[in-house]
C-alpha positions in Angstrom: 26.1 -37.7 35.3 26.0 -34.6 37.6 24.7 -34.9 41.0 21.3 -34.4 42.1 22.0 -31.2 44.0 23.6 -29.5 41.2 20.9 -30.5 38.6 18.2 -29.1 40.9 20.3 -25.8 41.4 20.6 -25.4 37.7 16.9 -26.1 36.9 15.9 -23.8 39.8 18.0 -20.9 38.4 16.5 -21.4 34.9 12.9 -21.4 36.2 13.4 -18.4 38.3 14.9 -16.3 35.4 12.1 -17.7 33.2 9.4 -16.6 35.8 10.7 -13.2 36.2 10.7 -12.5 32.4 7.4 -14.2 31.8 5.6 -12.3 34.5 7.2 -9.0 33.4 5.9 -9.7 29.9 2.6 -10.8 31.3 2.3 -7.6 33.3 3.1 -5.4 30.3 0.5 -7.3 28.2 -2.1 -6.8 30.9 -1.4 -3.1 31.3 -1.6 -2.4 27.4 -4.8 -4.3 27.1 -6.4 -2.5 29.9 -5.6 0.9 28.6 -7.1 -0.1 25.2 -10.1 -1.8 26.8 -10.5 1.4 29.0 -10.5 3.6 26.0 -13.3 1.5 24.3 -15.3 1.4 27.4 -15.5 5.2 27.6 -17.8 5.0 24.8 -20.2 3.0 26.8 -21.8 4.6 29.6 -21.8 3.3 33.1 -19.3 0.5 32.6 -17.6 -0.6 35.8 -13.9 -0.2 35.8 -13.8 -3.6 38.0 -15.3 -5.3 34.8 -12.7 -3.9 32.7 -10.0 -5.0 34.8 -11.4 -8.6 35.1 -12.1 -8.9 31.3 -8.3 -8.1 30.7 -7.0 -10.3 33.4 -9.0 -13.0 31.9 -7.7 -12.2 28.2 -4.1 -11.8 29.3 -3.2 -15.6 29.9 -4.1 -16.6 26.3 -1.9 -13.7 24.8 0.9 -14.5 27.2 1.1 -18.0 26.2 2.0 -17.1 22.7 5.2 -15.3 24.1 6.3 -18.1 26.4 8.8 -19.7 24.0 10.7 -16.3 23.7 10.4 -15.8 27.5 12.0 -19.3 27.8 14.8 -18.3 25.4 15.6 -14.9 27.4 15.1 -16.7 30.8 17.6 -19.3 29.8 20.1 -16.7 28.4 19.8 -14.6 31.6 20.4 -17.8 33.6 23.4 -19.0 31.8 25.0 -15.5 31.5 24.5 -14.9 35.4 26.0 -18.5 36.1 29.0 -17.7 33.8 29.7 -14.3 35.4 29.7 -15.9 38.8 32.2 -18.3 37.6 29.8 -21.2 38.6 29.6 -22.9 35.1 33.3 -22.3 34.8 34.0 -24.2 37.9 31.7 -27.1 36.9 33.3 -27.4 33.5 36.8 -27.4 35.2 35.5 -30.3 37.4 34.8 -32.4 34.2 31.1 -31.6 33.8 30.3 -31.3 30.1 28.0 -28.8 28.5 25.5 -31.5 27.8 25.4 -32.6 31.4 24.6 -29.0 32.8 22.1 -28.4 30.2 20.3 -31.6 31.0 18.4 -30.0 34.1 17.1 -27.0 32.2 16.1 -29.0 29.3 14.1 -31.4 31.4 12.6 -28.4 33.3 11.6 -26.8 30.0 10.1 -30.2 28.7 8.1 -30.4 32.0 7.0 -26.8 31.9 5.7 -27.3 28.2 3.8 -30.4 29.5 2.1 -28.4 32.4 1.3 -25.5 30.1 -0.3 -27.8 27.5 -2.2 -30.0 29.9 -3.4 -27.2 32.5 -2.3 -23.7 31.7 -3.7 -23.6 28.1 -7.1 -25.1 28.7 -7.5 -22.7 31.4 -6.4 -19.7 29.5 -8.8 -20.9 26.6 -11.7 -21.1 28.8 -11.0 -17.6 30.4 -10.6 -16.2 26.9 -14.0 -17.6 25.9 -15.7 -16.3 28.9 -13.9 -12.7 28.5 -15.1 -12.5 24.9 -18.8 -13.2 26.2 -18.5 -10.4 28.6 -16.9 -8.1 26.1 -19.7 -8.8 23.6 -22.2 -7.8 26.4 -20.4 -4.6 27.1 -20.1 -3.5 23.5 -23.4 -5.0 22.5 -24.4 -1.9 20.5 -21.6 -2.5 18.2 -22.3 -5.1 15.4 -19.2 -7.2 14.7 -18.9 -8.3 11.1 -15.8 -10.2 10.0 -14.2 -10.8 6.4 -14.7 -14.6 6.2 -15.0 -15.6 2.5 -16.9 -18.5 3.9 -17.3 -21.7 1.9 -19.7 -24.5 2.9 -20.7 -27.8 1.6 -24.2 -29.1 2.7 -26.9 -31.4 2.1 -30.8 -30.8 2.2 -33.9 -33.0 1.9 -33.6 -33.6 -1.9 -30.4 -31.5 -3.0 -26.9 -30.7 -2.1 -25.3 -27.4 -2.3 -22.1 -25.3 -2.0 -22.6 -21.9 -0.4 -20.3 -19.0 -0.2 -20.4 -15.7 1.7 -18.4 -12.5 1.7 -19.0 -11.7 5.4 -20.5 -13.5 8.4 -22.1 -12.2 11.5 -23.5 -13.6 14.8 -20.9 -16.6 14.6 -21.9 -17.5 11.1 -25.6 -17.5 11.6 -26.2 -14.4 9.4 -24.3 -14.2 6.2 -24.1 -11.2 3.5 -23.2 -11.4 -0.3 -24.2 -15.0 -0.6 -23.8 -17.3 -3.7 -25.1 -20.8 -3.6 -24.6 -23.5 -6.2 -27.4 -26.2 -6.0 -27.0 -29.8 -7.4 -29.5 -32.7 -7.2 -28.5 -35.9 -5.2 -26.6 -37.3 -8.2 -24.4 -34.2 -8.5 -26.0 -32.6 -11.6 -26.2 -28.8 -11.4 -29.7 -27.4 -10.9 -29.3 -23.5 -10.3 -27.4 -20.9 -9.0 -28.7 -18.4 -6.3 -27.4 -15.0 -5.4 -28.8 -13.3 -2.4 -28.0 -10.1 -0.4 -28.4 -11.9 3.1 -28.9 -15.2 4.5 -30.1 -16.3 7.8 -29.7 -19.9 9.3 -32.8 -21.4 11.1 -33.3 -25.1 11.8 -33.2 -27.2 8.7 -32.8 -24.4 6.1 -31.1 -21.2 5.0 -33.5 -18.2 4.4 -32.0 -16.2 1.7 -33.3 -12.7 1.1 -33.9 -10.7 -2.0 -32.5 -13.7 -4.1 -31.7 -14.1 -8.0 -32.1 -17.5 -9.3 -30.4 -18.5 -12.4 -31.0 -22.1 -14.0 -30.0 -23.6 -17.1 -32.6 -22.8 -19.9 -34.7 -20.6 -17.7 -34.9 -16.9 -17.5 -33.5 -15.7 -14.2 -36.0 -14.8 -11.5 -36.2 -12.9 -8.4 -37.7 -14.1 -5.2 -38.0 -12.2 -2.0 -37.4 -15.2 0.1 -35.5 -18.4 -1.0 -35.6 -21.5 1.3 -32.4 -23.6 1.0 -32.6 -27.0 2.8 -29.4 -27.8 5.0 -28.2 -30.6 7.3 -26.3 -28.0 9.4 -27.3 -27.1 12.9 -26.8 -23.5 14.1 -24.4 -24.9 16.9 -22.3 -26.6 14.2 -22.1 -23.5 12.0 -21.2 -21.3 15.4 -18.6 -23.8 16.3 -16.8 -23.3 13.0 -16.3 -19.5 14.0 -15.0 -20.3 17.3 -11.2 -19.3 17.3 -9.0 -22.1 17.9 -7.3 -20.2 20.8 -10.4 -20.1 22.8 -10.9 -24.0 22.7 -9.4 -26.0 25.4 -6.6 -28.4 24.4 -8.5 -31.6 25.1 -11.7 -30.6 23.1 -9.8 -29.7 19.9 -9.7 -33.1 18.4 -13.5 -33.6 19.0 -14.4 -30.2 17.7 -12.2 -30.8 14.5 -14.0 -34.2 13.8 -17.3 -32.5 14.2 -16.4 -29.7 12.0 -15.1 -31.9 9.4 -18.2 -34.2 9.5 -20.4 -31.2 8.5 -18.2 -30.1 5.6 -16.5 -27.1 7.4 -12.9 -26.2 7.5 -11.2 -27.6 10.5 -7.5 -26.8 9.7 -7.2 -24.1 12.3 -8.2 -26.5 15.1 -5.9 -29.5 14.0 -2.9 -26.8 13.5 -3.7 -25.4 17.1 -3.7 -29.1 18.5 -0.5 -29.9 16.8 1.3 -26.6 18.0 0.3 -27.4 21.6 1.7 -30.9 21.3 5.0 -29.5 20.0 5.3 -26.8 22.7 7.6 -28.8 24.9 9.9 -29.5 22.2 9.9 -25.9 21.2 10.8 -24.8 24.6 13.7 -27.3 24.7 14.8 -25.8 21.5 15.0 -22.3 23.0 17.2 -23.6 26.0 19.5 -25.1 23.2 19.7 -21.6 21.3 20.2 -19.7 24.4 23.2 -22.0 25.3 24.6 -21.0 21.8 24.6 -17.3 22.7 25.7 -17.3 26.3 28.0 -20.1 27.5 31.1 -18.5 25.9 30.6 -15.1 27.2 33.8 -15.2 29.4 36.0 -15.7 26.5 34.3 -13.6 23.8 33.5 -10.6 26.0 30.6 -8.2 25.6 27.2 -9.0 27.0 25.6 -6.8 24.3 26.8 -8.7 21.4 25.6 -11.9 23.0 22.1 -10.5 23.9 21.8 -9.0 20.4 22.5 -12.5 18.9 19.9 -14.1 21.1 17.3 -11.4 20.2 18.1 -11.8 16.5 17.7 -15.5 16.8 14.3 -15.3 18.5 13.1 -12.9 15.8 14.2 -15.2 13.0 12.5 -18.0 14.6 9.3 -16.2 15.3 9.1 -15.2 11.7 9.8 -18.6 10.4 7.1 -20.1 12.7 4.6 -17.4 11.8 5.3 -18.2 8.0 5.1 -22.0 8.4 2.0 -21.5 10.6 0.2 -19.5 7.9 1.0 -22.0 5.1 -0.5 -24.8 7.4 -3.5 -22.5 7.9 -4.0 -22.0 4.2 -3.7 -25.8 3.6 -0.6 -25.6 1.9 1.2 -27.7 4.6 -0.3 -30.5 6.7 -1.0 -29.6 10.4 1.8 -31.7 11.8 4.4 -30.5 9.4 3.4 -26.9 10.0 3.5 -27.3 13.7 6.5 -29.6 14.3 8.9 -27.9 11.7 10.0 -25.0 13.6 10.6 -26.9 16.7 12.6 -29.7 15.0 14.6 -27.2 12.9 15.4 -25.1 16.1 16.5 -28.1 17.9 18.8 -29.3 15.2 20.6 -25.9 14.6 20.9 -25.4 18.5 22.3 -28.9 19.0 24.6 -28.7 15.9 25.9 -25.3 17.0 26.7 -26.7 20.4 28.5 -29.6 19.0 30.6 -27.5 16.9 31.6 -25.0 19.6 31.9 -27.3 22.5 33.0 -30.6 21.1 34.4 -29.7 17.5 
């Protein structure tokens, strides 16, 4: 094993390079978000620039967290290239230090950094993002935010159960448009179908406006207000529209369980939870991949080719991660499989490549 002094030195150099790249990206994200927010704030009179600056600053950590794996990749590449150009790694390897020994400190640093991000940085970023969204909603309160939801709900009432579908939702799901309801009795037998232009959730029921009620062997009838009983509370429906990125890590399991208990979709929360748990492993994989593209620089020559290879590897990993995540979000893959597959495959490929180049 390498000595403590060399191990601390290697880990320190890696963390320094990572910090420079991460905070550079952080600053770029902040400036781009500030310019866009300032443009939107121009349509709202008397909006203080200080509030815009604060909102952007509170939103940036949540966005920057998503680029942390790639900052780790490029930070590790920069550290290894600099160590190789200064012949420090060459001397270490000449002294009998294997590639796995001098990679151990950066790997341990990456795992530790991932744990800190999951337990401290991510919850803080989620809370700031949620608060920033509240402030932003207050600034642009004159604009009604509607989102394409294609919402499906399974619910129970006092003497019936129903399945509700809506085209769009507003006010965190408390107001719906383009509503279709299939009503069943407590034994699961179909009773009637209700189509309404709008629906509003009030305690104990959905209030459907301008509804068309169709039942077997009965002529369709129109009613101005249709009262549909429900066991859903306004807070439960509103929670289902909370973005997973705005929920702290420690609250994700409870929120997922509460969402499932009322028949709502909790895949996003469970996927987010598993992705955060897999983050330290993914950061370690970035270090291995970076080593594949930077340790043989002195023999292969050409920094540009190596950097291009690392960028290509990062792009392929990003596309793959996004694809697997979308499959998990659509329910085609389980949350653990969708979250852990990119990290596991990246670790295996990075380790296999290093074994082939250094020990094979």
